[in-house]
N, C-alpha and C positions, 0 to 999 in steps of 0.2 A: 918195586910193586908189591903190595901186600898180597898174601895168599888168598885165593877164593875159598869160600866155605865149601867143604866137600859135600855134597850135592846141592849147594845153595839152600840149605834147610830153612834158614830164616827168610830168605826171599820167598820160598814156597809157602811158608806159614803166613807171613804178614805182607808180602809183596810190596815193599816200599823201595825197591830198587837198590838194595844194598848188595854190592858185589864183593866186598872185601871186609876184613875185620875193621880196617880204618873207617870204612863207610858206616858200618854198624855202630862203632863207637861214636862217631860224629853224630849220627842220627839219634842214638840213644841219649846223648848228652844235650842235644838241642830240642828234643821232643820227649822230655823225661816222663811226663804223665802218660803220653800215648804208648811209649815203650813199655812201661810197667803194667799198663792196662792190658796190652797184648800178651805180655809174659804171664800175667795172672790166668788168662784164658787158655793160652798155649799149654801151660802146665796142668790145666784142668783142676785147679785148686778147689777144694771143698770148703765152704764157709757160709756164714750167715751174712746177709745183706751184701752180696757181691757188687763191685762197682758197675754202674750202668753206663758209664762213659769215662773218658780220661779225666774229666773234671772231678770225679769221685776219688781219684788216686792221690793227688797232691796239688796244692795251689802253687802253680809255677811262678806266680808274681811275688811269692815270698822268697827271701834268701835261704840258702841251705844252712846257714848258721845265723841265729840259733835254729836248730833242726825243726822244720815244720812237721805237722802231723800227716802221716801217710795212711791211706785207706781208712779214713776216719770212722766210717760207719760199718766197716767190714770186720768181722771176727773170724779168725782162722785158728783152728786147733792143730797145732804142730803134729801131734801124734796121729790124729785122724788122717792127715795128709800123707804121712809116711808109713802107716801100718796097713794101708790098703793098696795093693798094686794096681797098675794101669789096667783098665778094662780090656786092653789088647792082649793081655797074658792069658794063655789057655789054662784052664783049671786053676784059677788064682788061689783057691784055698789050699791046694796040695802042692803048689809051686814052691820052689825053694826061695826063701827070703835071704838067708844068711848061710854062707859056707865058712866055717871057722877052720883055718889052716895054719900050720906052723911049719917049722923046719922039718918036723917029723912027719908031715903030711896032713891030710884032711882029718880033723878031729871030730867034727860034728856038722850036720846039716839041719837047719831049722826052717820049717815051712811057715808061710804067712799065718796060718791058723795057730800053729804052736807059738809063734812070736806074739800074736795078739793075746793068747791065753796067758802067757808069762807076764806080759805087760799089765794085764788086768789083775793078776795076782799081786804084783808089786804095787800097783796103784791102790788096791784094797788094803795092803799092809800099811801104806802111807796114811790112808784115811783112818785106819784103826788106831794109829798113834796120834791122831789129831791134826794132821796136815790138811789144810783147806785151801780153797782158791785164793790166790794172792800171796801165799807163803812162798818163801824161797828155800830150796833144799840144795845143799852143797854136797859134793862128794868127789871122789877120784874115780877115774875110769881106766880100766885095763883094756888091752886089745883082745877081748874075747867076746863070744856071743852074748854073755850075760850083761855086757855093757849096754846093749841096746834095750834090754828090759828096763834097766835103771834110767836110761836116758828118756824113754818115752813114757814111763810110768808116772 
């Protein structure tokens, strides 16, 4: 028997009678558009032209290969959705977004406001050297707090 979701969070959210991981998997793979429609709203994603119904997510009559278009009219800004914490967080601007730690202990704490400011600085630097919408920027990423500035910038 598959384990139950610890407090049945998905059942509480979308109430489709899923009791186990296997049930959720089965339901999510047989109701693909509905599943991702629910995920979009459960995660409270910010974007332009959000889906109004599961039909706006993906055409389930098309095969998965070649890959169909998903959320065709919806535009989501990756950074916008990751740089602003959940509205449930108290004092979201002063709350800690990143704790950098190493074997030597905690090295730095970065608030959401500081992170957004650093990302804005990096984005401005990219624009200053001519990077525009649609350009691809490659790089390497270390395991430190600065990696997030570069990733979201």
